[in-house]
C-alpha positions as CSV (number, residue, x, y, z in Angstrom):
1,M,64.3,11.1,-16.5
2,V,68.0,11.7,-15.0
3,A,67.0,15.4,-14.8
4,I,63.5,14.7,-12.8
5,S,65.0,12.4,-10.3
6,L,67.2,14.9,-9.6
7,W,65.0,16.9,-8.7
8,F,63.3,14.7,-6.8
9,T,66.6,13.7,-4.7
10,I,66.5,17.7,-3.6
11,G,63.0,17.6,-2.8
12,T,64.1,14.6,-0.5
13,L,67.1,16.3,1.2
14,G,65.0,19.7,0.8
15,M,62.2,17.3,3.6
16,V,64.5,16.2,5.7
17,V,66.2,19.2,6.3
18,G,63.2,21.0,6.8
19,T,62.1,17.8,8.9
20,A,65.5,17.8,11.4
21,M,64.7,22.2,11.7
22,L,61.2,21.4,13.3
23,A,61.5,18.7,15.6
24,Y,64.4,21.1,16.6
25,G,62.2,23.5,17.4
26,F,60.1,21.2,18.7
27,L,62.0,20.0,21.2
28,L,62.6,24.0,22.8
29,V,58.3,23.8,23.2
30,P,57.1,22.7,27.2
31,R,55.6,19.2,26.7
32,E,52.4,20.4,27.5
33,K,52.5,23.5,24.9
34,R,54.0,21.1,22.0
35,G,50.0,20.1,21.3
36,L,49.3,20.5,16.5
37,L,53.1,20.7,16.7
38,A,54.4,17.2,16.2
39,W,51.5,17.5,12.9
40,M,53.8,20.6,11.7
41,V,56.7,18.4,11.8
42,G,55.0,15.4,10.3
43,V,54.4,16.8,7.1
44,P,57.2,17.6,5.4
45,A,58.5,14.1,6.8
46,I,55.8,12.5,5.1
47,A,56.6,14.1,2.4
48,A,60.6,12.5,2.4
49,V,58.9,9.4,2.3
50,A,57.5,10.8,-1.2
51,Y,60.2,12.0,-2.5
52,G,62.7,9.4,-1.8
53,L,60.1,7.2,-3.4
54,M,60.3,9.1,-6.5
55,A,64.2,9.6,-7.0
56,L,64.4,6.0,-6.7
57,G,62.2,5.7,-9.6
58,F,59.0,4.5,-7.8
59,G,55.1,5.1,-8.4
60,G,55.5,6.4,-11.7
61,L,52.0,5.7,-13.6
62,T,52.0,6.2,-17.5
63,T,48.5,7.4,-18.7
64,G,46.5,7.0,-21.9
65,Q,48.2,10.4,-23.1
66,G,51.7,9.0,-22.9
67,T,52.1,11.5,-20.0
68,T,53.5,10.1,-16.5
69,V,51.8,10.6,-13.3
70,F,53.5,10.2,-10.1
71,L,51.9,8.1,-7.5
72,P,53.3,9.3,-4.5
73,R,53.4,12.7,-4.6
74,Y,49.2,12.5,-4.8
75,V,49.6,10.4,-1.8
76,D,51.4,12.5,-0.1
77,W,49.3,15.4,-0.7
78,L,45.8,13.6,0.4
79,L,47.7,13.2,3.4
80,T,49.6,16.2,4.4
81,T,47.0,18.8,2.9
82,P,44.0,17.9,4.8
83,I,46.8,17.6,7.4
84,H,47.6,21.4,7.0
85,V,43.7,22.5,6.8
86,A,42.7,21.3,10.1
87,I,45.5,22.3,12.3
88,I,45.1,25.9,11.1
89,A,41.4,25.0,12.2
90,L,42.7,23.5,15.2
91,V,44.0,26.8,16.0
92,V,40.9,28.5,16.9
93,G,39.6,25.5,18.8
94,A,37.2,25.1,15.9
95,G,35.3,22.0,17.1
96,R,35.4,17.7,14.7
97,S,32.7,18.6,12.6
98,L,34.2,22.3,11.0
99,V,37.2,20.1,10.7
100,A,36.4,17.1,9.0
101,R,34.5,19.3,6.7
102,L,37.4,20.8,5.9
103,A,40.0,17.8,5.6
104,G,37.1,16.6,3.8
105,L,36.7,19.5,1.2
106,Q,40.9,19.4,0.5
107,A,41.2,15.2,0.1
108,L,38.6,15.6,-2.4
109,T,40.5,18.7,-3.7
110,I,43.5,16.1,-4.6
111,V,41.6,13.2,-5.7
112,F,40.1,15.2,-8.8
113,G,43.4,16.3,-9.4
114,F,45.0,13.3,-9.5
115,L,41.7,12.3,-11.7
116,G,42.1,14.8,-13.9
117,T,46.0,13.7,-14.6
118,L,44.9,10.2,-15.5
119,V,41.9,10.9,-18.4
120,A,41.8,12.7,-22.2
121,A,40.7,16.3,-22.4
122,P,37.9,16.8,-21.8
123,L,36.9,14.8,-19.3
124,N,40.5,15.9,-17.5
125,W,38.8,19.8,-17.3
126,L,36.0,18.6,-15.8
127,F,38.0,16.8,-13.4
128,F,40.3,20.0,-13.3
129,L,36.5,22.4,-12.0
130,L,35.4,19.8,-9.6
131,G,39.1,19.6,-7.8
132,G,38.7,23.6,-8.3
133,A,35.3,23.8,-6.3
134,C,36.4,21.5,-3.0
135,F,39.3,24.2,-3.0
136,V,37.1,26.9,-3.0
137,G,35.0,25.8,-0.4
138,V,37.9,25.6,1.4
139,V,39.1,28.8,1.3
140,Y,34.6,29.7,1.5
141,T,34.9,27.9,4.9
142,F,38.3,29.5,6.2
143,Y,36.9,33.0,5.3
144,R,33.7,33.0,6.9
145,D,33.2,29.1,9.7
146,V,36.8,29.4,10.7
147,E,37.1,32.9,10.9
148,A,33.9,33.6,13.1
149,L,36.1,31.6,15.5
150,A,39.1,33.2,15.0
151,V,37.8,36.3,16.4
152,E,36.3,35.2,19.2
153,R,40.0,33.9,20.3
154,D,42.8,36.6,22.0
155,D,45.3,38.8,19.0
156,E,47.7,36.5,19.5
157,T,46.2,33.5,18.1
158,E,43.6,35.3,15.8
159,A,47.0,36.4,14.0
160,L,48.9,33.3,14.3
161,F,45.9,31.5,11.9
162,R,45.6,34.7,10.0
163,K,49.3,34.4,9.0
164,L,48.2,29.9,8.5
165,R,45.6,30.9,6.0
166,A,47.4,33.5,4.4
167,F,50.9,31.5,4.2
168,V,48.5,28.3,2.3
169,V,45.6,29.7,0.5
170,V,48.3,31.9,-1.7
171,L,50.7,29.8,-1.7
172,W,48.2,26.5,-3.2
173,L,46.9,28.9,-5.3
174,V,50.2,28.2,-7.9
175,Y,49.7,24.0,-7.6
176,P,46.8,24.1,-10.0
177,A,48.1,26.8,-12.0
178,I,50.6,24.7,-12.2
179,W,48.3,21.7,-13.6
180,V,47.0,23.7,-16.7
181,L,50.6,24.9,-17.9
182,A,51.7,20.6,-16.8
183,P,51.3,18.0,-19.5
184,S,48.4,17.6,-17.4
185,G,46.7,20.7,-18.8
186,V,47.8,22.3,-21.8
187,G,51.1,20.7,-21.9
188,V,53.3,24.7,-22.1
189,M,55.7,22.5,-19.5
190,D,57.4,19.6,-19.9
191,G,57.4,16.6,-17.5
192,E,61.2,17.8,-16.1
193,T,60.0,21.1,-16.0
194,T,57.1,20.0,-13.5
195,A,58.8,18.5,-11.7
196,L,61.3,21.4,-10.6
197,V,58.8,23.7,-10.3
198,V,55.9,21.7,-7.9
199,T,59.6,20.1,-5.5
200,Y,59.7,23.1,-5.3
201,I,56.4,25.0,-3.9
202,D,56.5,21.3,-2.3
203,V,58.8,22.1,0.0
204,V,58.4,26.3,0.0
205,A,55.0,25.1,1.8
206,K,55.5,22.3,3.7
207,V,58.3,23.6,5.4
208,G,57.7,27.5,5.3
209,F,54.5,26.0,6.9
210,G,55.5,24.7,9.9
211,L,58.5,27.0,10.6
212,I,55.3,29.6,11.4
213,G,53.8,27.5,13.6
214,I,56.6,26.0,15.4
215,N,58.2,29.4,15.8
216,E,55.5,31.3,17.2
217,Y,55.1,28.6,19.9
218,V,59.3,28.8,20.2
219,K,59.2,32.7,20.7
220,M,56.2,32.4,23.6
221,A,58.5,30.7,25.6
222,A,61.4,32.3,25.0
223,V,59.5,35.6,26.7
224,E,58.4,33.2,29.3
225,G,61.9,31.9,30.0
226,E,61.0,28.1,29.4
227,T,63.1,27.8,26.6
228,A,67.1,26.7,27.2
229,D,67.5,29.8,25.0
230,P,65.7,32.7,25.2
231,T,66.4,33.6,21.7
232,A,65.8,30.5,19.9
233,V,63.6,30.7,17.4
234,V,64.1,28.4,14.2
235,G,65.3,29.7,11.0
236,D,65.3,33.2,12.8
237,G,68.0,34.6,14.8
238,R,66.5,37.8,15.8
239,E,65.3,37.8,19.6
240,S,62.2,38.3,19.4
241,V,59.5,40.3,21.4
242,D,56.0,39.3,20.5
243,T,54.3,36.7,22.6
244,P,53.0,34.0,20.1
245,A,49.3,31.9,19.8
246,T,49.1,28.7,21.2
247,G,46.1,27.4,20.0
248,D,46.1,24.6,22.2
């Protein structure tokens, strides 16, 4: 458990640093164009709290199979992953019903995944398949309904949508693989290794998503001469020549 606490501590620091980076980028964008950016900053901030609790030893649940499930991690995912899918849809101007459908499917993905960690085989695999079906629904909606809205927007908005969608879909496919290999599935990875891998992917997913979105807004403000430093791009020291999407 010492090693697991170490990974959770590193995860906490990663989320805190990531939140600070995104908050700095948020302040570089003109107030009227910040829109969804506050949510992007909020995602790693929520995760920092969850990882901090786990690092301190709170929220560990022992299942009937003798494995440990960390409740703060799933609460984090239940809050932050629907925010991510909602942001992607809102970038292209999706309506409330479409956003609610995406967020609901993503929330069910997390709920079923959590239930699958609590029960023994074969019931755990049933919950895993239900969660997987919900995530397929999220991906399908992205590539059908949200895609139809994206192609009607300007080139910069469409490009930002595709970038965020690809980042989420590709990276999130790693999580089911971890679930299968972890003690929740076939048990190839032990709890310490699972904690290490999930922590790394979490930091990349949450901070990386925000960097992609906020960098585009910062670039836009720089091109329009509205920031204090026209070359400032969070996490990227190169001067921008692109005109990004606003998503507002």
